[in-house]
N, C-alpha and C positions, 0 to 999 in steps of 0.2 A: 848207676846212680839214679836216684829218683828224679825224673824229669817229665813234666807235662807241658806241652807247648801252649803258648798263649792262646792260640785260636781254639784249642780244645777246652781250655779253662773258660773262655768266654762262652763257648757253645754250651757247656755243662750248666753254668749259672744262668745262661739265657733260657734254657729249657726249664730250669727250676722256677725262675721268675714267671715265665709264661704259664706254667702249670698252676702256680699259686694265684695268678691273676684270674684264671678260669675258675678256681675254687672259691675265690673271695665272695662272689655274690651269695653263696650259700650261708656265709656268716652274716653278711649285710642284710640279706632278705629277712624281713620280719622283725628286724632290730632297729630300724631307723626311727628317729624321733622326729615327728612332724609338728609343724607349727599351727595347724588348724585341722578341723574335722574333715574338710574336703580332702586334704593331702593324706590324712590318716586313712581315709577310705580307699585311697588309691593303692596304698602299700599294705593293706590288710592281708590276712591269710587267703591264699588263692590268687593273689595278683602276681605280677612278674617284675623283675628289675627294669624291664622296658617301661612298665607303668610307673615304677618308682622314679625313673628318669624324668617322666613327664611332671612329677611333683618337685623336681629339682633336687632330688636326694641321691640319685645315682648317675655318675658321669656316663653319657651315652656313647663315649668313645672307648669305654672299657668293655671286655667280654661280659655278657649278661646271661649266659646259659645257666640253667639250674638243674640240679639232680631232682627229677620228678619223684614224688612219693607215690608208692603203689597203693592199691586198695586197702591192704592191711594196715597201712600207716596213715594215710590221708583220709580214709573213709570214702564212701561212694555207694554205688549200686551194683547189685549182683542179680542177674536174671538167668534162668534156664528156660529156653523156649523150645517148643516142639513145632516143626513145620507141618502144617496140614496139607500133605502132598496130594491128598485125594481131591482137593479143590482144583488142581490143575487138570485132572482128567476131564472134569466137566467143561472147563474152558477150552480144552482141545477139541472136544466134540462140538461145542458151539462154533468153533472156528472151522470145523469140517463141514458143517451143514451147508453153507453157501456153495462150496465146491461140489458136494453131492447133488444138491438141487440143480445147479446149472448143468452138470453132466447128464442127469436123468432127463432133463427137459429136452435135450437133443434127441432122445429116444422115446418121446411121449407117445408116438403112434404105437409102440410095442408095449410100453409099461403103463400107459394111461396117466391119470393125474397123480401128482406127488404131494404128499402132505406129511409134515413132521408131527409126531404124536408124543404125548408125555411119556417119560421113561424114568427109570432109576438114575441117580447121579452117575456120570461117567459113561453113559450109554446113549447112543443116538439111534432112534427108531424112526424109520421112514415108511409110510404106508403108500402102496401103489394100488390103483383101482383095477389093474389087470394082472391077477396072479399068474396067468399063463406066461407072462413075460418076465417071471422072477429070475430065471437063470441068466437072461441077458442083463437084467438090472444088477444082479450080483457081480457079474463080470465087469460091468461098467464101473461099479464102486470099487472093486478090487484093483482096477487099473489106476486108481487114485493113490494107492499105497506107496509109501516111500521107504527106503531102507532105514533100519534102526541106526541112529547115530551113536553107536557105542561099540567098543571093542568086543564085549561079550555077546552082543546081539548082531554081529556082522552076518549078512546074508539073510536076515529075517525082515519081514515087513512090520511097519509100525502099527498096523491095524488088522483086526480080524473081522471078516464080514460073513454073516450067516443069514439064512432066510427062515422065517417062521410064519407060515400061512401067507398072508399078504403084506408082511412087514419085513423090511431089511434092518438087521441089527448090526450096528457098527460100534466097536469099542477098541481100546488100545490093546495091543498084544502084550503078553507077559514080559517079553524082552524090552518092549518100549516103555512099559511101566517102570521097570527097574532103572532104565536109562533116564526116564523122566524124573523119578524120585531123586536120583543122584544130582541131576542137573538143577532141579528145583532147590535142593538144599544148598548147593554151591552158589547159586544165584542169590538166594536169600542171605547167605553169609556175606557175600560181597556187597550187597545193597545195605545191609545193616552196618557194615564197616564204613561205607561211603557216607551214610547219613550221620553217623557219629563223628566222622572226620570233618564233615561240613561245618559243624558247630565249634570246631577248634579244640575238642577234648584231647588231652595229651595222654599217650600211652594206654589206650584201652586194650583189654585182653579179650579178643573175640575168636573163638575157635569151635570147630565142629566136635560134637560128642555123639558117638554111635552113628546110626544111619540117618536119623531125622531130627536131631537136636542140636541146638546152638547154645554155647555158654558165652555170656556177655558180662564182663566186669569193667566198669568205668569209674576210675578214681575221680573224686572231686565233684561229682554230680550230687544234687541235693537229696534225691530220694529215688527209690525204684519206680515210683509212679511217674516221675519226670522222664525217666529213661523209657518207660513203656509208651508214654505219649509221643516220644520222638521216633521210636522205631516200630511201634505197633500199628501205625496208620499205614494202610496199604497204598494210599495215594494213587489209585488207578484212574487215570484220566482218559476219557474216550469222547469221541464226537459222533453224535447219532442224528439221523434224520428224524424230525418230529412228525408224528402221524396225527396227533390231536391232543386235546387237554380234557381233563375231567376233574371233578371234586370227589369222585367215588374211588376209594383205594382198592375196592374189590371189583371194579368194572371189568367186564369181559373184554379181552383183547384178542386180536387175530393171531394166527400162527406166526412164530418168529418175532413177536412184538413183546415189549416189556412195559410195565407201568412203574414210573419212578417218581418219587416226591420232589417237589421244589425245595431247595435248600432254605431259602429265606421267605417263602410264602406259604404259610401254614394252610393246609386244606387243599392245596393245588397240586395236581399230579399230571405228569406228561406221559403220553403214550408214544414210545419211540421204537424205531426199528432195532431189534436185538443185535444186529450185526453192525458194529461201528465202522464208520468210513475211515477214521484214523484213530490210533490209540497212542497212549503215552509212551509206548515203546519206540515210537518214531520221533520223540522229542530229543533235541540235542542241547537245548539250553532253556532255562527259565529264570527270570530275574524280577525281583519286586520293583514296581514303578508306580506311576500315578496316571489316571486317565485324563481326558481333556477337561474334566471338571475338578481335578485336583483330588480325586478319591483314590485310595490305595487300590492297586491292581497288580497283575502279574503278566509280564511280557513273555512270550514263548516263541520258539523257533523249531521247525521240523527238519529232519534230514531230507535228502533229495527224494527218497521214496514217499515219505509222508507229505512233503511239499507238493509233489505231483498229484497225489490222490486228493489232497485238500484243495488244490487249485482247480482240478477238474470238476470236483463236486460243486464248488461255489460257482463256477462258470455255468454249470448246467441247471442250477437250482436257485437262481436269483429270485428274490421275493418269497422264498420259503424259510420257515424257522429252522434253526439248527441248534440242537441241544449240546451244551458242554457239560459232561457228566463226570463228577468226581466221587468215587466210592459209592456208586449207586444213588447219588443225589444230583439233581440238576442244578448246577450253579447258576446258569443263565441260559436263555434260549433266544438269542438275537435273531432277527430276520436278516438274511443275506441280502445286502444292498448292492453288492457289486462283486465281480470276480476278484479273488484274493490270491494273486500269484506270489511267489517268493517263499511261501511256507512260514510266514510269521504272523502273529496276531496278539491279541491281548485278552486276558480273562478279567472281567469286571464282576463286582458283586458287593455285598455289604461287608467288606473286609475292614479290619483295623490294620495299622501298619505292621504290627507283630504277626497277625494272621497271614497277611500277604507274604511276609518274609518267610514264615514257616512253610507255607504252601510252595513257595519257590524252591526252598531247600528240598522238600520231599519230592517234587517233580524232577528237579535236577539230579537227585540221587537215583531216581528210577522207582518203578512200582515193585512192591513185593509180589512175587509170582503166586504166593499162597499166604493164607492167614497164619499168624504165629499164635500158638497157645502157650501161655506162660505157666509152666509147671512149678517153678520155684522163683520167688522174688525176695530179696533181702536188702535192707539198707544198712550199711556198715557205718556206724557213727564215728566221728573224729576222735571221740574220747578213747576208744580202743586203740586207734592209731597213736594218740599221744602217749598212752601207757606203754605201747611197744617202743616208741621212740625213746622214752625215758629209760626203759629197761635196757635198750641197746646202748644208750649213752653211758649208763652205769657200767655195763659190761666192757665198753671200750676204755673207760677211765681205769677200771680195775686192771684190765689187761695191760694198758699203758704203764700204770704204776709198777706192776709186777715186773714187766720187762725192763723198765728203766732202772729199777733197783738192782735187778739181777746183773745187767750188763755193767752198771757202774761198780758194783761190788766185785765182779769177776775180772774185769779188764781195766779198771782204773780210768785213766785219761782216754785211752782208746775206746773204752765203753761209753764215755761221754760223747765222743765223736759219733759212735754208732747210734746213740740216743737222738742226737741232732738229726742224723740222717733218717731215723725212724719217723720223727715229726714231719720232716719234709716229705717222706714217703706217703704218709696219710694225706697230706695236702695235695700232692701230685695225683693220688688216686681219685680224690674228689674232683680235681681239675679235669681228669680224663672223663669221668662220669658226666660232668657238667658239659663238656665239649660236645659229646654225642647225644646229650639229652636223655641219658639212661634213666630207668626207673628203679628206685631203691625200695626193696621190699624187706620184710623181716628176715627172711633167709639171706638177703643181701647184706644186712647188718652182721649176720653171723659170718659171712664171708670176709667182711672187713676185720672183725675180731680175730678170725683165723689168720688173716694177712699180717696183723700186728705181731702175732706169735711167730709166724714163719719168716717175717722180714729180717730178723736178726740172724737167721740161720747162716746166711752167706757170710756175714761178719764174723760169726763164731768160727766158721771154717778158716777164714783168712787169719784171724788172730791166733788160732791154735797152730796154724802153719808157720806164722811168724815166730811163735815161741820155739818151735822145733828148729827153725833156721838160725835163731839166736845162739843155739848151742854149737853150731858149726860155722856160721858165717863170720866174716871178719869184722863187720860193724853193723850198727842198726839200720843204716841206709840200705845195705845189701839185703838184710833180713826182711825188711818191709817189701822191697822189690820182688824178692823171690817168693815171699808169702803170697802176694797177689797173683803172681804168674802161675805158681804151682797149684793154687786153690781154684783157679778159674775153671778148669775142666770139671771138677767136682760140683761147683756151683751151677754151671750150665746144665750138666746132666740131671742134677736133682730137681731143678726148676722146670726143665723141659718136660719131664715126665708128668709133673703136676699140671703144667699148662695143657698138655694133651688131654688129660682127664677133664679139665675145665672146658675145653673145646667140645669134647664129646657130650658133656652134660648140657652145654648150650645148644648143640645141634639136635640131640635126641630128646631133650627134656622140654618142659613147657612150664609157664607160670612161675611158681616159687623156685623151681629147680634152675631155671634160666637166670633168675635174679641172683641166686647164689653163685652160679657159674660166671656171671659177668664181673662181680666184685672180686671173685677169686682170681680170674684170669688177668684182669687189670692190675690186681694187687701183686701178682707175680712179676709182671712187666716192670712196675715201678720199684719193686723190691730189688730186682737185679740191677736196675739203673742206679739206685741210691747206694747199693752195696759196692758195686764195682767202680763207679765213677765218683759219686758225691763223697762217700766216706774216704776214699783214697785221696781225693782232692783236699779234703779237710786235713788229713794227716800230713800230706806233702806240704801244704801251706804252713802248718804248725812246725814241721821239721825244718823248713827253710829259714824260719824266723828264730827258732830256739837253738838249733844245731846241737842237740844233746849228744853226749858221748855214749850214753847207754839209754836204753828204753826199758820200761816195765810193762809187760802185756799180761 
């Protein structure tokens, strides 16, 4: 006999109601009527149900997750960036120079005086005054080499050292260049992701393409220019000893010194030591704040290594100016008044509140290790997305109508039950997508349309099986029961194979392919649930009330 325990009925309807509650914000969102312009601004396109709740339009105790619209539906920015990995070679050689200088100083009697000379990018040239000590100097510098931190470069040194007359030539080895390139692109990818995540952008698509390129797609952002401003800034923060000031940008400086412009004082340039005492890599946090005069500023804090170096330098150089340099510009050059232990400080300057907030975001996300060159930039307008949404809506309506008519004409009352389950199926699908904050793309809409067509397959199998059982079974109750029991294995087998394909597409694919796989996979889950449990519960409930002697399927 047909029997479904009370607890199971409550559980089935409970899951249905829960799924529909999660789907409801997608209907409510963008359709609320507001009483004034301020509230209307809160719930405009691009806002969230949480913001609508603030306007008193959406109950804050209800689920408020939304299905995010992808770049092809919502509009946004598309960038293809190339990482200038060669920039890192020069930085590595600049970082090597203090170690080379200090190591050779210990052998000054044999190698003479030491001076760095100009060279091509990525190459360190050091001239010694006693060429007869070249072999010893080469060995000293070679002893500074470290193993390459890469599987392919295991057992090789990270630098090559050669002698040319009275000059020592140091550059990265080929194995280290390969490892550095890979490391630089990976680091750039992660920093770009962190910077975009810092501003709360939902579901960006950020992935590596080829050896040195990064694809960046961010839905909902105004233009490609805004995205470039956010991620293109290197935000390299360093702290340098100040050697002097000048108003001549072409002034001669000593070896190992740089001349940098002041950020907010036109015509003023600082001569600083090229080797920073502390760099932004040692930062652990940066937050916008205000100084003692109420002007916008940025508080920062170093890690233990940076805090120790910062504290030691300030203790030894009280009364000396100290340049805070951001992207080759001196933000400020305060005089060290006292020892600064603890590794925390404040960056002041002629900031607005927005500029201090943006600077804090960039510093907190970290410095890009190399410059990004944008090869392709495109702003996708919302009009294209709206056209896609309308086309997808029409496709869904047509698919719905065709399936509803077919099921009603083929299976009568049972077909109507299947149609009700189909409507609930789509609601549950959107509920699942909303619960996980999934992104809906145009291929994802195709997956929903495909789900609508596939959702009734299980019901068709059950109904055909019931027809067969009606010819041999003693009554309609037994026919319905056997129909569901004997069709179950075929339903599971058919849907499991499709679900496996959806999982493979999601795992191996990217972008639009994953969007299709998500809606297809979730659609299969909701289709099985509605076909096996919801439709059966509807039929059993009707049968218990009507008690028909015969049924027509």
